[in-house]
PyMOL Python script that loads the backbone (N, CA, C, O; Angstrom):
from pymol import cmd

cmd.read_pdbstr("""\
ATOM      1  N   MET A   1      44.464  10.429  68.763  1.00  0.00           N
ATOM      2  CA  MET A   1      45.239  10.290  69.968  1.00  0.00           C
ATOM      3  C   MET A   1      45.312   9.362  70.969  1.00  0.00           C
ATOM      4  O   MET A   1      45.143   9.257  72.184  1.00  0.00           O
ATOM      5  N   LEU A   2      45.785   8.408  69.518  1.00  0.00           N
ATOM      6  CA  LEU A   2      45.083   6.910  70.741  1.00  0.00           C
ATOM      7  C   LEU A   2      46.604   6.768  71.266  1.00  0.00           C
ATOM      8  O   LEU A   2      46.684   5.895  72.130  1.00  0.00           O
ATOM      9  N   GLN A   3      48.099   7.536  70.903  1.00  0.00           N
ATOM     10  CA  GLN A   3      49.144   7.744  72.523  1.00  0.00           C
ATOM     11  C   GLN A   3      49.194   8.355  72.648  1.00  0.00           C
ATOM     12  O   GLN A   3      50.045   8.708  71.832  1.00  0.00           O
ATOM     13  N   ALA A   4      48.910   9.222  73.208  1.00  0.00           N
ATOM     14  CA  ALA A   4      48.480  10.536  73.953  1.00  0.00           C
ATOM     15  C   ALA A   4      48.549  10.419  75.039  1.00  0.00           C
ATOM     16  O   ALA A   4      49.495  11.027  75.539  1.00  0.00           O
ATOM     17  N   PRO A   5      47.861   9.807  75.781  1.00  0.00           N
ATOM     18  CA  PRO A   5      48.113   9.141  77.716  1.00  0.00           C
ATOM     19  C   PRO A   5      49.634   8.371  76.948  1.00  0.00           C
ATOM     20  O   PRO A   5      49.572   7.297  76.350  1.00  0.00           O
ATOM     21  N   MET A   6      50.791   9.085  77.101  1.00  0.00           N
ATOM     22  CA  MET A   6      51.701   8.269  76.792  1.00  0.00           C
ATOM     23  C   MET A   6      51.613   6.920  78.138  1.00  0.00           C
ATOM     24  O   MET A   6      51.482   7.276  79.309  1.00  0.00           O
ATOM     25  N   PRO A   7      51.693   5.606  77.821  1.00  0.00           N
ATOM     26  CA  PRO A   7      52.641   5.041  79.099  1.00  0.00           C
ATOM     27  C   PRO A   7      54.193   4.658  79.233  1.00  0.00           C
ATOM     28  O   PRO A   7      55.051   4.213  78.470  1.00  0.00           O
ATOM     29  N   ALA A   8      54.115   5.161  80.967  1.00  0.00           N
ATOM     30  CA  ALA A   8      55.060   5.317  81.517  1.00  0.00           C
ATOM     31  C   ALA A   8      55.431   4.144  82.858  1.00  0.00           C
ATOM     32  O   ALA A   8      54.744   3.468  83.624  1.00  0.00           O
ATOM     33  N   VAL A   9      56.969   4.363  82.619  1.00  0.00           N
ATOM     34  CA  VAL A   9      57.296   3.500  84.048  1.00  0.00           C
ATOM     35  C   VAL A   9      58.634   4.322  84.510  1.00  0.00           C
ATOM     36  O   VAL A   9      59.569   4.633  83.772  1.00  0.00           O
ATOM     37  N   ILE A  10      58.463   4.682  86.315  1.00  0.00           N
ATOM     38  CA  ILE A  10      59.489   4.540  86.967  1.00  0.00           C
ATOM     39  C   ILE A  10      59.978   3.637  87.899  1.00  0.00           C
ATOM     40  O   ILE A  10      59.317   3.342  88.895  1.00  0.00           O
ATOM     41  N   TYR A  11      61.121   3.152  87.661  1.00  0.00           N
ATOM     42  CA  TYR A  11      61.130   1.891  88.219  1.00  0.00           C
ATOM     43  C   TYR A  11      62.967   2.484  89.158  1.00  0.00           C
ATOM     44  O   TYR A  11      63.297   3.651  89.366  1.00  0.00           O
ATOM     45  N   ALA A  12      63.700   1.345  89.482  1.00  0.00           N
ATOM     46  CA  ALA A  12      65.189   1.132  90.321  1.00  0.00           C
ATOM     47  C   ALA A  12      65.605   0.519  89.674  1.00  0.00           C
ATOM     48  O   ALA A  12      65.131  -0.613  89.576  1.00  0.00           O
ATOM     49  N   ASP A  13      66.718   0.904  88.866  1.00  0.00           N
ATOM     50  CA  ASP A  13      67.512  -0.369  88.198  1.00  0.00           C
ATOM     51  C   ASP A  13      68.205  -1.094  89.789  1.00  0.00           C
ATOM     52  O   ASP A  13      68.040  -0.776  90.967  1.00  0.00           O
ATOM     53  N   PRO A  14      69.048  -2.225  89.093  1.00  0.00           N
ATOM     54  CA  PRO A  14      69.868  -2.626  90.165  1.00  0.00           C
ATOM     55  C   PRO A  14      70.508  -2.589  90.976  1.00  0.00           C
ATOM     56  O   PRO A  14      70.901  -3.412  91.803  1.00  0.00           O
ATOM     57  N   ASP A  15      70.836  -0.527  90.598  1.00  0.00           N
ATOM     58  CA  ASP A  15      72.087  -0.245  91.209  1.00  0.00           C
ATOM     59  C   ASP A  15      71.187   0.770  91.780  1.00  0.00           C
ATOM     60  O   ASP A  15      71.942   1.705  92.044  1.00  0.00           O
ATOM     61  N   GLY A  16      70.095   1.075  92.086  1.00  0.00           N
ATOM     62  CA  GLY A  16      68.888   1.667  92.992  1.00  0.00           C
ATOM     63  C   GLY A  16      68.657   2.895  92.569  1.00  0.00           C
ATOM     64  O   GLY A  16      68.123   3.776  93.244  1.00  0.00           O
ATOM     65  N   ASP A  17      69.150   3.026  91.146  1.00  0.00           N
ATOM     66  CA  ASP A  17      69.384   4.159  90.640  1.00  0.00           C
ATOM     67  C   ASP A  17      67.834   4.641  89.639  1.00  0.00           C
ATOM     68  O   ASP A  17      67.644   3.786  88.774  1.00  0.00           O
ATOM     69  N   THR A  18      67.001   5.524  89.609  1.00  0.00           N
ATOM     70  CA  THR A  18      65.609   5.844  89.315  1.00  0.00           C
ATOM     71  C   THR A  18      65.751   6.215  88.050  1.00  0.00           C
ATOM     72  O   THR A  18      66.618   6.962  87.594  1.00  0.00           O
ATOM     73  N   LYS A  19      64.646   5.533  87.332  1.00  0.00           N
ATOM     74  CA  LYS A  19      64.535   5.074  86.056  1.00  0.00           C
ATOM     75  C   LYS A  19      63.229   5.618  85.232  1.00  0.00           C
ATOM     76  O   LYS A  19      62.199   5.222  85.776  1.00  0.00           O
ATOM     77  N   LEU A  20      63.002   6.373  84.135  1.00  0.00           N
ATOM     78  CA  LEU A  20      61.873   6.241  83.335  1.00  0.00           C
ATOM     79  C   LEU A  20      61.696   5.903  82.343  1.00  0.00           C
ATOM     80  O   LEU A  20      62.177   6.769  81.612  1.00  0.00           O
ATOM     81  N   ALA A  21      61.269   5.115  81.748  1.00  0.00           N
ATOM     82  CA  ALA A  21      60.628   4.373  80.451  1.00  0.00           C
ATOM     83  C   ALA A  21      59.755   4.560  80.027  1.00  0.00           C
ATOM     84  O   ALA A  21      58.657   4.235  80.478  1.00  0.00           O
ATOM     85  N   VAL A  22      60.074   5.405  78.572  1.00  0.00           N
ATOM     86  CA  VAL A  22      58.474   5.758  77.767  1.00  0.00           C
ATOM     87  C   VAL A  22      58.432   5.560  76.464  1.00  0.00           C
ATOM     88  O   VAL A  22      59.513   5.682  75.887  1.00  0.00           O
ATOM     89  N   ASP A  23      57.422   5.265  75.767  1.00  0.00           N
ATOM     90  CA  ASP A  23      57.453   6.020  74.236  1.00  0.00           C
ATOM     91  C   ASP A  23      57.894   6.937  73.618  1.00  0.00           C
ATOM     92  O   ASP A  23      57.305   8.005  73.782  1.00  0.00           O
ATOM     93  N   GLN A  24      59.031   6.921  72.713  1.00  0.00           N
ATOM     94  CA  GLN A  24      59.280   8.017  72.078  1.00  0.00           C
ATOM     95  C   GLN A  24      58.114   8.657  71.127  1.00  0.00           C
ATOM     96  O   GLN A  24      57.892   8.066  70.070  1.00  0.00           O
ATOM     97  N   PRO A  25      57.266   9.965  71.470  1.00  0.00           N
ATOM     98  CA  PRO A  25      56.788  10.209  71.125  1.00  0.00           C
ATOM     99  C   PRO A  25      56.837  10.891  69.576  1.00  0.00           C
ATOM    100  O   PRO A  25      55.892  11.055  68.805  1.00  0.00           O
ATOM    101  N   SER A  26      57.674  11.091  69.465  1.00  0.00           N
ATOM    102  CA  SER A  26      57.985  11.453  67.938  1.00  0.00           C
ATOM    103  C   SER A  26      57.922  10.522  66.399  1.00  0.00           C
ATOM    104  O   SER A  26      57.603  10.610  65.214  1.00  0.00           O
ATOM    105  N   LEU A  27      58.544   9.498  67.543  1.00  0.00           N
ATOM    106  CA  LEU A  27      58.032   7.967  66.748  1.00  0.00           C
ATOM    107  C   LEU A  27      57.067   7.642  66.453  1.00  0.00           C
ATOM    108  O   LEU A  27      56.808   7.348  65.286  1.00  0.00           O
ATOM    109  N   LEU A  28      55.983   7.573  67.683  1.00  0.00           N
ATOM    110  CA  LEU A  28      54.641   7.544  67.555  1.00  0.00           C
ATOM    111  C   LEU A  28      54.052   7.599  66.854  1.00  0.00           C
ATOM    112  O   LEU A  28      53.397   6.736  66.269  1.00  0.00           O
ATOM    113  N   PHE A  29      54.166   9.001  66.694  1.00  0.00           N
ATOM    114  CA  PHE A  29      53.327  10.049  65.868  1.00  0.00           C
ATOM    115  C   PHE A  29      53.477   9.976  64.663  1.00  0.00           C
ATOM    116  O   PHE A  29      52.493  10.024  63.925  1.00  0.00           O
ATOM    117  N   ASP A  30      54.918   9.824  64.104  1.00  0.00           N
ATOM    118  CA  ASP A  30      55.602  10.287  62.941  1.00  0.00           C
ATOM    119  C   ASP A  30      54.733   8.872  62.447  1.00  0.00           C
ATOM    120  O   ASP A  30      53.980   9.228  61.541  1.00  0.00           O
ATOM    121  N   SER A  31      54.624   7.863  62.637  1.00  0.00           N
ATOM    122  CA  SER A  31      54.323   6.510  62.267  1.00  0.00           C
ATOM    123  C   SER A  31      53.023   6.493  61.545  1.00  0.00           C
ATOM    124  O   SER A  31      52.547   5.528  60.947  1.00  0.00           O
ATOM    125  N   TYR A  32      52.313   8.125  61.721  1.00  0.00           N
ATOM    126  CA  TYR A  32      51.139   8.036  61.163  1.00  0.00           C
ATOM    127  C   TYR A  32      50.883   8.352  59.562  1.00  0.00           C
ATOM    128  O   TYR A  32      49.965   8.038  58.804  1.00  0.00           O
ATOM    129  N   GLY A  33      52.245   9.206  59.360  1.00  0.00           N
ATOM    130  CA  GLY A  33      52.301   9.643  57.899  1.00  0.00           C
ATOM    131  C   GLY A  33      51.261  10.889  57.901  1.00  0.00           C
ATOM    132  O   GLY A  33      50.239  10.945  57.217  1.00  0.00           O
ATOM    133  N   ASN A  34      51.669  11.754  58.694  1.00  0.00           N
ATOM    134  CA  ASN A  34      50.468  12.804  58.589  1.00  0.00           C
ATOM    135  C   ASN A  34      51.232  13.947  59.445  1.00  0.00           C
ATOM    136  O   ASN A  34      51.032  13.769  60.647  1.00  0.00           O
ATOM    137  N   GLN A  35      51.975  14.966  59.197  1.00  0.00           N
ATOM    138  CA  GLN A  35      52.562  16.238  58.832  1.00  0.00           C
ATOM    139  C   GLN A  35      52.017  16.833  60.523  1.00  0.00           C
ATOM    140  O   GLN A  35      52.481  16.514  61.618  1.00  0.00           O
ATOM    141  N   GLN A  36      51.406  17.347  60.349  1.00  0.00           N
ATOM    142  CA  GLN A  36      50.292  17.858  61.721  1.00  0.00           C
ATOM    143  C   GLN A  36      50.543  16.859  62.752  1.00  0.00           C
ATOM    144  O   GLN A  36      51.222  17.078  63.755  1.00  0.00           O
ATOM    145  N   VAL A  37      49.757  15.336  62.367  1.00  0.00           N
ATOM    146  CA  VAL A  37      50.262  14.236  63.774  1.00  0.00           C
ATOM    147  C   VAL A  37      51.815  14.278  64.354  1.00  0.00           C
ATOM    148  O   VAL A  37      52.346  14.171  65.460  1.00  0.00           O
ATOM    149  N   ALA A  38      52.196  14.469  63.139  1.00  0.00           N
ATOM    150  CA  ALA A  38      54.089  14.532  63.717  1.00  0.00           C
ATOM    151  C   ALA A  38      54.943  15.378  64.499  1.00  0.00           C
ATOM    152  O   ALA A  38      55.943  15.474  65.211  1.00  0.00           O
ATOM    153  N   GLU A  39      53.747  16.060  63.826  1.00  0.00           N
ATOM    154  CA  GLU A  39      54.455  18.097  64.921  1.00  0.00           C
ATOM    155  C   GLU A  39      54.145  17.328  66.493  1.00  0.00           C
ATOM    156  O   GLU A  39      54.865  16.841  67.364  1.00  0.00           O
ATOM    157  N   VAL A  40      52.665  17.522  66.311  1.00  0.00           N
ATOM    158  CA  VAL A  40      52.196  17.290  68.068  1.00  0.00           C
ATOM    159  C   VAL A  40      53.301  16.177  68.578  1.00  0.00           C
ATOM    160  O   VAL A  40      53.666  16.341  69.742  1.00  0.00           O
ATOM    161  N   GLY A  41      53.818  15.189  67.946  1.00  0.00           N
ATOM    162  CA  GLY A  41      54.856  14.096  68.655  1.00  0.00           C
ATOM    163  C   GLY A  41      56.309  14.714  68.748  1.00  0.00           C
ATOM    164  O   GLY A  41      57.366  14.101  68.900  1.00  0.00           O
ATOM    165  N   ARG A  42      56.184  15.571  68.669  1.00  0.00           N
ATOM    166  CA  ARG A  42      57.930  16.293  67.825  1.00  0.00           C
ATOM    167  C   ARG A  42      57.810  17.087  69.755  1.00  0.00           C
ATOM    168  O   ARG A  42      58.603  16.922  70.682  1.00  0.00           O
ATOM    169  N   GLU A  43      56.655  17.819  69.726  1.00  0.00           N
ATOM    170  CA  GLU A  43      56.539  19.098  70.855  1.00  0.00           C
ATOM    171  C   GLU A  43      56.169  17.987  71.790  1.00  0.00           C
ATOM    172  O   GLU A  43      56.839  18.216  72.796  1.00  0.00           O
ATOM    173  N   LEU A  44      55.433  16.869  72.002  1.00  0.00           N
ATOM    174  CA  LEU A  44      55.309  16.001  73.300  1.00  0.00           C
ATOM    175  C   LEU A  44      57.075  15.472  73.484  1.00  0.00           C
ATOM    176  O   LEU A  44      57.608  15.420  74.592  1.00  0.00           O
ATOM    177  N   ALA A  45      57.641  15.193  72.474  1.00  0.00           N
ATOM    178  CA  ALA A  45      59.233  14.988  72.444  1.00  0.00           C
ATOM    179  C   ALA A  45      60.047  16.273  73.754  1.00  0.00           C
ATOM    180  O   ALA A  45      60.644  16.275  74.831  1.00  0.00           O
ATOM    181  N   THR A  46      59.566  17.135  72.780  1.00  0.00           N
ATOM    182  CA  THR A  46      60.452  18.584  74.143  1.00  0.00           C
ATOM    183  C   THR A  46      59.680  18.455  75.156  1.00  0.00           C
ATOM    184  O   THR A  46      60.287  18.463  76.226  1.00  0.00           O
ATOM    185  N   LEU A  47      58.469  18.330  75.225  1.00  0.00           N
ATOM    186  CA  LEU A  47      57.975  18.518  76.637  1.00  0.00           C
ATOM    187  C   LEU A  47      58.833  17.963  77.302  1.00  0.00           C
ATOM    188  O   LEU A  47      59.737  18.604  77.840  1.00  0.00           O
ATOM    189  N   LEU A  48      58.704  16.525  77.403  1.00  0.00           N
ATOM    190  CA  LEU A  48      59.297  15.569  78.005  1.00  0.00           C
ATOM    191  C   LEU A  48      60.533  15.601  78.160  1.00  0.00           C
ATOM    192  O   LEU A  48      60.865  15.366  79.321  1.00  0.00           O
ATOM    193  N   THR A  49      61.601  15.855  77.252  1.00  0.00           N
ATOM    194  CA  THR A  49      62.801  16.241  77.446  1.00  0.00           C
ATOM    195  C   THR A  49      62.921  17.393  78.769  1.00  0.00           C
ATOM    196  O   THR A  49      63.485  17.148  79.836  1.00  0.00           O
ATOM    197  N   ARG A  50      62.295  18.600  78.435  1.00  0.00           N
ATOM    198  CA  ARG A  50      62.117  19.602  79.339  1.00  0.00           C
ATOM    199  C   ARG A  50      61.705  18.862  81.147  1.00  0.00           C
ATOM    200  O   ARG A  50      62.018  19.246  82.274  1.00  0.00           O
ATOM    201  N   LEU A  51      61.054  17.922  80.745  1.00  0.00           N
ATOM    202  CA  LEU A  51      60.312  17.482  82.506  1.00  0.00           C
ATOM    203  C   LEU A  51      61.321  16.525  82.780  1.00  0.00           C
ATOM    204  O   LEU A  51      61.681  16.828  83.917  1.00  0.00           O
ATOM    205  N   ILE A  52      62.005  15.530  82.406  1.00  0.00           N
ATOM    206  CA  ILE A  52      62.803  14.909  82.511  1.00  0.00           C
ATOM    207  C   ILE A  52      64.316  16.330  83.413  1.00  0.00           C
ATOM    208  O   ILE A  52      64.926  16.133  84.463  1.00  0.00           O
ATOM    209  N   LYS A  53      64.431  17.515  82.522  1.00  0.00           N
ATOM    210  CA  LYS A  53      66.254  17.788  82.942  1.00  0.00           C
ATOM    211  C   LYS A  53      65.186  18.498  84.096  1.00  0.00           C
ATOM    212  O   LYS A  53      65.757  18.353  85.177  1.00  0.00           O
ATOM    213  N   LEU A  54      63.964  19.155  84.302  1.00  0.00           N
ATOM    214  CA  LEU A  54      63.924  19.821  85.546  1.00  0.00           C
ATOM    215  C   LEU A  54      63.922  18.909  86.896  1.00  0.00           C
ATOM    216  O   LEU A  54      64.128  19.283  88.051  1.00  0.00           O
ATOM    217  N   LEU A  55      63.674  17.806  86.487  1.00  0.00           N
ATOM    218  CA  LEU A  55      63.448  16.881  87.709  1.00  0.00           C
ATOM    219  C   LEU A  55      64.784  16.635  88.169  1.00  0.00           C
ATOM    220  O   LEU A  55      65.163  16.374  89.311  1.00  0.00           O
ATOM    221  N   GLY A  56      65.435  16.756  87.117  1.00  0.00           N
ATOM    222  CA  GLY A  56      67.758  17.151  87.748  1.00  0.00           C
ATOM    223  C   GLY A  56      68.142  15.926  86.866  1.00  0.00           C
ATOM    224  O   GLY A  56      69.364  15.784  86.813  1.00  0.00           O
ATOM    225  N   GLY A  57      67.191  14.686  85.919  1.00  0.00           N
ATOM    226  CA  GLY A  57      67.785  13.447  85.021  1.00  0.00           C
ATOM    227  C   GLY A  57      68.261  13.986  83.532  1.00  0.00           C
ATOM    228  O   GLY A  57      68.029  15.058  82.974  1.00  0.00           O
ATOM    229  N   GLU A  58      68.812  13.142  83.220  1.00  0.00           N
ATOM    230  CA  GLU A  58      69.377  13.267  81.751  1.00  0.00           C
ATOM    231  C   GLU A  58      68.637  12.612  80.546  1.00  0.00           C
ATOM    232  O   GLU A  58      68.318  11.464  80.236  1.00  0.00           O
ATOM    233  N   ALA A  59      68.508  13.858  80.006  1.00  0.00           N
ATOM    234  CA  ALA A  59      67.233  12.911  78.722  1.00  0.00           C
ATOM    235  C   ALA A  59      68.381  12.392  77.752  1.00  0.00           C
ATOM    236  O   ALA A  59      69.554  12.749  77.642  1.00  0.00           O
ATOM    237  N   PRO A  60      67.268  10.946  76.756  1.00  0.00           N
ATOM    238  CA  PRO A  60      68.439  10.796  75.943  1.00  0.00           C
ATOM    239  C   PRO A  60      68.529  11.452  74.575  1.00  0.00           C
ATOM    240  O   PRO A  60      67.480  11.764  74.011  1.00  0.00           O
ATOM    241  N   ALA A  61      69.769  11.698  73.969  1.00  0.00           N
ATOM    242  CA  ALA A  61      69.788  12.756  72.820  1.00  0.00           C
ATOM    243  C   ALA A  61      68.527  12.604  71.687  1.00  0.00           C
ATOM    244  O   ALA A  61      67.948  13.456  71.014  1.00  0.00           O
ATOM    245  N   GLN A  62      68.319  10.683  71.814  1.00  0.00           N
ATOM    246  CA  GLN A  62      67.255  10.602  70.253  1.00  0.00           C
ATOM    247  C   GLN A  62      65.988  10.731  70.963  1.00  0.00           C
ATOM    248  O   GLN A  62      64.927  10.422  70.422  1.00  0.00           O
ATOM    249  N   LEU A  63      66.073  11.264  72.385  1.00  0.00           N
ATOM    250  CA  LEU A  63      64.363  11.768  72.530  1.00  0.00           C
ATOM    251  C   LEU A  63      63.609  13.165  71.969  1.00  0.00           C
ATOM    252  O   LEU A  63      62.406  13.339  72.167  1.00  0.00           O
TER     253      LEU A  63
END
""", "prot")
cmd.dss("prot")
cmd.show_as("cartoon", "prot")
cmd.util.cbc("prot")
cmd.orient("prot")
């Protein structure tokens, strides 16, 4: 679980819009080459997508 506490940055872009930057959990966890670990990454990506939408944002399609 080296990447489970995913680093995140919240910042304002030059136009003053709030942005969230995080590592893509599905890619990180897939890199271990283990299906069970990869599934955890996909689940984290799903949860992150839900959180972004609950906060009124738009989650990128690749997430």
